[in-house]
C-alpha positions as CSV (number, residue, x, y, z in Angstrom):
1,M,43.3,2.4,29.1
2,M,46.5,3.7,27.6
3,N,48.1,7.0,28.6
4,D,50.0,9.2,26.1
5,D,52.3,10.5,28.8
6,D,55.4,8.4,28.5
7,S,57.6,10.1,31.1
8,Q,57.3,7.1,33.4
9,Y,58.9,4.5,31.1
10,D,62.1,2.7,31.8
11,Y,63.6,2.2,28.5
12,P,66.5,1.0,27.7
13,E,51.0,-43.0,40.3
14,E,48.5,-42.4,40.2
15,G,49.0,-44.5,39.6
16,G,51.2,-46.8,41.5
17,E,50.1,-50.3,42.1
18,E,48.3,-49.7,45.3
19,Y,45.8,-52.3,46.2
20,P,42.4,-50.8,46.7
21,E,41.2,-50.9,50.4
22,E,38.9,-53.9,50.3
23,A,37.3,-52.6,47.2
24,G,35.3,-49.9,48.8
25,Y,34.2,-52.2,51.6
26,E,32.6,-50.3,54.6
27,Y,33.2,-52.0,58.0
28,P,30.2,-52.2,60.3
29,Y,29.9,-50.4,63.5
30,E,29.8,-52.1,66.8
31,G,26.4,-52.3,68.2
32,T,24.5,-52.4,64.8
33,E,22.7,-55.2,63.2
34,E,25.3,-55.4,60.5
35,Y,28.1,-55.7,63.0
36,A,26.2,-58.7,64.7
37,E,25.9,-60.4,61.3
38,E,29.6,-59.9,60.6
39,A,30.7,-61.2,64.0
40,Y,28.5,-64.3,63.5
41,A,30.1,-64.9,60.1
42,D,33.6,-64.7,61.6
43,E,32.7,-67.1,64.3
44,Y,31.2,-69.5,61.9
45,A,34.4,-69.5,59.8
46,E,36.5,-70.2,62.7
47,E,34.4,-73.3,63.6
48,A,34.1,-74.5,60.0
49,L,37.9,-74.8,59.1
50,P,38.7,-77.6,61.7
51,Q,35.8,-79.6,60.5
52,V,37.2,-79.6,57.0
53,N,40.7,-80.6,58.3
54,R,39.3,-83.6,60.3
55,T,37.2,-84.9,57.3
56,S,40.0,-84.6,54.7
57,P,43.3,-83.2,55.1
58,V,44.1,-83.4,51.3
59,L,40.9,-81.6,50.5
60,S,41.7,-78.9,53.1
61,V,45.1,-78.3,51.5
62,A,43.7,-78.2,48.0
63,A,40.9,-75.7,49.1
64,V,43.4,-73.4,50.6
65,M,45.6,-73.5,47.5
66,I,42.7,-72.9,45.3
67,L,41.6,-70.0,47.5
68,V,45.1,-68.5,47.4
69,M,45.3,-68.6,43.7
70,V,41.9,-67.0,43.3
71,I,43.0,-64.1,45.6
72,V,46.2,-63.7,43.6
73,C,44.4,-63.5,40.4
74,I,41.9,-61.0,41.6
75,A,44.7,-58.9,43.1
76,G,46.6,-58.9,39.8
77,A,43.7,-58.1,37.7
78,V,42.6,-55.2,40.0
79,G,46.1,-53.8,40.3
80,G,46.7,-54.0,36.6
81,A,43.4,-52.2,35.9
82,I,44.5,-49.4,38.3
83,Y,47.9,-49.2,36.6
84,F,46.4,-49.2,33.2
85,F,43.9,-46.5,33.7
86,S,45.8,-44.2,35.9
87,S,49.4,-44.3,34.4
88,D,48.4,-44.3,30.7
89,P,45.1,-42.4,30.4
90,D,45.6,-42.2,26.7
91,Q,46.3,-45.9,26.4
92,T,49.3,-45.3,24.3
93,G,51.6,-47.5,26.2
94,S,53.7,-44.7,27.8
95,P,53.0,-42.3,30.7
96,A,51.3,-39.0,29.9
97,A,53.6,-36.2,29.6
98,T,53.1,-32.8,31.4
99,S,53.3,-29.5,29.5
100,A,55.3,-26.5,30.5
101,A,52.4,-24.2,29.9
102,P,49.1,-24.2,31.9
103,Q,46.4,-26.1,30.4
104,P,43.3,-23.9,29.6
105,P,39.9,-25.6,29.2
106,A,39.4,-27.5,26.1
107,E,36.8,-25.1,24.7
108,W,39.7,-23.2,23.2
109,A,40.9,-26.0,21.2
110,G,38.4,-25.5,18.4
111,Q,38.7,-21.8,18.5
112,Y,42.4,-21.2,18.4
113,P,45.0,-23.5,16.8
114,L,47.2,-25.1,19.4
115,E,50.8,-25.0,18.1
116,N,53.0,-24.8,21.2
117,P,55.9,-22.8,19.6
118,Q,57.7,-22.5,22.9
119,N,58.2,-26.3,22.7
120,N,60.1,-26.0,19.5
121,P,62.1,-22.9,19.7
122,G,65.0,-23.7,17.3
123,E,68.2,-22.1,18.1
124,I,68.0,-20.5,21.5
125,L,70.1,-17.4,21.5
126,K,69.5,-16.4,25.1
127,T,67.3,-17.3,28.0
128,Y,67.0,-15.0,31.0
129,T,66.2,-17.1,34.1
130,F,66.6,-14.1,36.4
131,D,69.1,-15.6,38.7
132,Q,70.8,-12.2,38.3
133,A,69.7,-8.9,36.8
134,E,71.9,-9.0,33.7
135,N,70.6,-6.3,31.2
136,W,67.3,-5.8,32.8
137,I,66.5,-2.5,34.7
138,T,66.1,-2.6,38.4
139,G,65.5,-0.1,41.1
140,T,62.7,2.3,42.2
141,V,61.0,5.1,40.3
142,D,58.8,7.5,42.3
143,D,57.2,10.4,40.5
144,A,53.9,12.1,39.7
145,A,52.7,9.1,37.6
146,V,53.9,6.1,39.4
147,R,55.9,4.4,42.1
148,V,57.4,1.3,40.7
149,T,60.0,-1.1,42.1
150,K,61.7,-3.6,39.7
151,Q,64.0,-6.2,41.1
152,V,65.3,-9.6,40.5
153,T,64.5,-11.9,43.4
154,G,63.8,-15.6,43.9
155,G,64.5,-16.3,40.3
156,K,61.9,-13.9,39.0
157,Y,61.8,-10.4,37.6
158,V,59.3,-8.8,39.9
159,W,57.4,-5.4,39.3
160,D,55.7,-3.9,42.4
161,L,53.6,-0.9,41.1
162,E,51.3,1.8,42.4
163,A,49.7,3.8,39.7
164,R,48.9,7.6,40.3
165,Q,47.4,7.9,36.9
166,P,46.6,5.5,34.1
167,L,49.9,4.4,32.6
168,N,52.0,2.1,30.5
169,Q,55.1,0.7,31.9
170,Q,57.9,-1.0,30.0
171,S,61.5,-2.5,30.4
172,Y,63.6,-3.0,27.2
173,L,66.6,-4.9,26.5
174,V,68.1,-2.0,24.7
175,D,71.6,-3.5,24.1
176,F,70.5,-7.1,23.1
177,Q,71.8,-8.1,19.7
178,P,69.9,-11.2,18.5
179,G,71.9,-11.7,15.4
180,V,68.9,-13.0,13.4
181,M,67.4,-9.7,12.4
182,S,67.5,-10.6,8.7
183,S,65.3,-13.7,9.1
184,G,63.2,-13.3,12.2
185,Y,63.1,-14.3,15.8
186,Q,60.8,-15.7,18.6
187,L,60.2,-14.2,22.0
188,S,58.7,-16.3,24.8
189,A,58.1,-15.4,28.5
190,E,56.4,-16.6,31.5
191,A,54.2,-14.0,33.2
192,R,51.9,-14.0,36.2
193,L,49.7,-11.4,37.9
194,V,50.7,-12.0,41.6
195,S,48.2,-9.4,42.9
196,G,46.1,-6.6,41.5
197,P,43.1,-6.0,39.3
198,Q,42.2,-8.7,36.9
199,D,42.1,-6.2,34.0
200,T,45.8,-5.2,34.4
201,L,47.4,-5.7,31.0
202,F,50.8,-7.4,30.9
203,G,53.0,-9.1,28.3
204,L,55.7,-8.5,25.7
205,C,56.9,-5.5,23.8
206,F,58.8,-5.3,20.6
207,H,59.8,-3.2,17.7
208,Y,60.8,-0.4,20.0
209,Q,62.2,2.5,18.0
210,E,62.0,5.5,20.2
211,P,59.7,6.8,23.1
212,E,56.7,7.3,21.0
213,R,57.2,4.3,18.6
214,Y,56.9,0.7,19.7
215,W,54.4,-2.3,19.6
216,Q,53.2,-4.5,22.6
217,F,51.4,-7.8,23.0
218,L,49.4,-7.8,26.1
219,V,46.9,-10.0,28.0
220,D,44.9,-9.8,31.1
221,E,43.2,-12.4,33.4
222,T,39.7,-11.5,32.1
223,G,40.6,-13.0,28.8
224,R,41.7,-9.9,26.9
225,A,44.5,-10.0,24.4
226,I,45.5,-7.1,22.4
227,V,48.3,-6.0,20.0
228,V,49.0,-2.2,20.2
229,A,51.2,0.0,18.2
230,R,52.2,3.4,19.6
231,S,53.0,6.1,17.0
232,G,52.7,9.8,16.7
233,G,51.4,10.1,20.3
234,G,48.5,7.9,19.6
235,W,47.5,4.0,19.7
236,A,46.7,1.8,16.9
237,Y,45.5,-1.9,16.8
238,P,47.4,-3.6,13.9
239,G,45.3,-6.5,12.6
240,E,42.5,-5.5,15.0
241,I,43.7,-8.1,17.5
242,R,41.4,-7.2,20.3
243,L,40.2,-10.4,21.9
244,S,38.0,-10.9,24.9
245,D,38.1,-14.7,25.3
246,A,41.9,-15.5,24.9
247,P,43.2,-18.7,26.6
248,V,44.6,-17.0,29.7
249,V,44.5,-18.9,32.9
250,P,43.8,-16.6,36.0
251,G,46.2,-16.9,38.8
252,A,48.6,-19.1,37.0
253,V,51.8,-18.5,35.0
254,N,50.9,-17.9,31.5
255,V,53.3,-18.4,28.6
256,L,53.3,-15.6,26.1
257,T,55.0,-16.0,22.7
258,I,55.6,-13.7,19.6
259,Q,57.2,-14.8,16.3
260,V,58.4,-11.8,14.2
261,T,59.6,-11.6,10.6
262,E,60.3,-8.5,8.5
263,K,56.7,-7.8,7.7
264,A,54.5,-10.3,9.7
265,A,54.1,-11.5,13.3
266,A,52.2,-14.2,15.1
267,F,50.9,-14.2,18.7
268,F,50.4,-17.1,21.1
269,V,48.9,-17.6,24.6
270,N,49.8,-20.8,26.3
271,G,50.7,-22.3,23.0
272,Y,47.4,-21.2,21.2
273,R,47.8,-19.0,18.3
274,V,45.5,-16.0,18.9
275,G,46.4,-13.6,16.2
276,V,48.5,-13.0,13.0
277,I,49.6,-9.7,11.5
278,T,50.3,-9.8,7.8
279,P,52.1,-7.1,5.6
280,E,48.9,-5.5,4.3
281,M,47.9,-4.8,8.0
282,H,50.7,-2.2,8.7
283,Q,53.0,0.3,7.0
284,E,56.1,-0.4,9.0
285,E,59.3,-0.8,6.9
286,S,60.4,-3.8,9.1
287,L,59.1,-5.2,12.3
288,L,62.5,-6.7,12.9
289,S,64.1,-3.4,13.8
290,G,64.2,-2.0,17.3
291,S,64.5,-3.7,20.7
292,F,62.1,-5.8,22.9
293,G,61.2,-6.6,26.4
294,L,58.3,-6.6,28.8
295,A,55.3,-4.3,29.5
296,A,52.3,-3.6,31.6
297,D,49.3,-1.2,31.2
298,V,47.5,0.0,34.2
299,P,44.0,1.4,33.6
300,R,43.4,3.4,36.7
301,A,44.9,5.8,39.2
302,G,45.2,4.2,42.6
303,D,45.7,0.6,41.2
304,Q,48.3,-1.4,43.0
305,L,49.8,-4.6,41.6
306,S,52.6,-7.1,41.6
307,L,53.8,-8.9,38.4
308,E,56.4,-11.8,38.0
309,F,58.2,-12.6,34.9
310,D,60.5,-15.5,34.2
311,N,62.3,-17.5,31.4
312,F,62.4,-14.7,28.9
313,T,63.8,-16.6,25.8
314,V,65.0,-15.1,22.5
315,S,65.4,-17.8,19.8
316,S,65.6,-18.3,16.0
317,P,62.8,-20.7,15.3
318,P,63.2,-23.3,12.5
319,S,60.1,-22.2,11.0
320,L,57.8,-19.2,11.8
321,N,53.9,-19.9,11.9
322,I,53.0,-16.6,10.3
323,A,50.4,-18.0,7.8
324,P,46.8,-16.8,8.7
């Protein structure tokens, strides 16, 4: 739920060649029938070997050599199979690479196009790793609407928040100068709900003009993803981007990305494009104007939560995936 009172805002091996343990062999327990049979077999083998030696030393040596060769071949084949299927599951000849973003279930693959814009950011203008506060607001605000503490700690930008009414909370980089406003830019950040209700919305804000004029791209752990625009004391949903099944991974770090041009914008969750806004869907003169940053929306009074943000990156991508 959005609140119109903005007094609370802060603007600004396997692999590995590991020989399988006896190919799953289960050793018999002492006192069982299986144990007696196994003990008898061992005793029989100890008696049989000297008889072969007395009969034909040459045959004994040959038999041992053949046995060793067979064991080596079997071990090589099993070890090779283990390496092949564990180190190269795609059978491409190289180890499988890991992604920086969490991997949602495959069910989204056919629903939303997977483009991973964060893996091809173009010219990176600035990445905030939150080793220090830099231009981000820190400190505590305690008023009738909210008690919120924002701090940079442990390489994260942490918000600890207790809502006293439904509210929308933001932090803008008011003095950031991207230098690419004429062509477009890309924002990407890692976000995680550390604790609190799963329907807490969190994400990116952009196109901030004034206290009652800005846009936000928000998600929650129930799978919601929305794009909202604040103007004239009310809320609008440009492009009607109000999803209930976005590829958000609960409890994990989710990567949120926005690509913005003068008249259009594209929105991504963990590399999946979940929405596009085209020029006919809004009446803004330019989406490139204004500032950007981070946001959260809390639906109820009494909600307490903690959010972490990291690796807020501003870049000028080589190509913007704005086409519907």
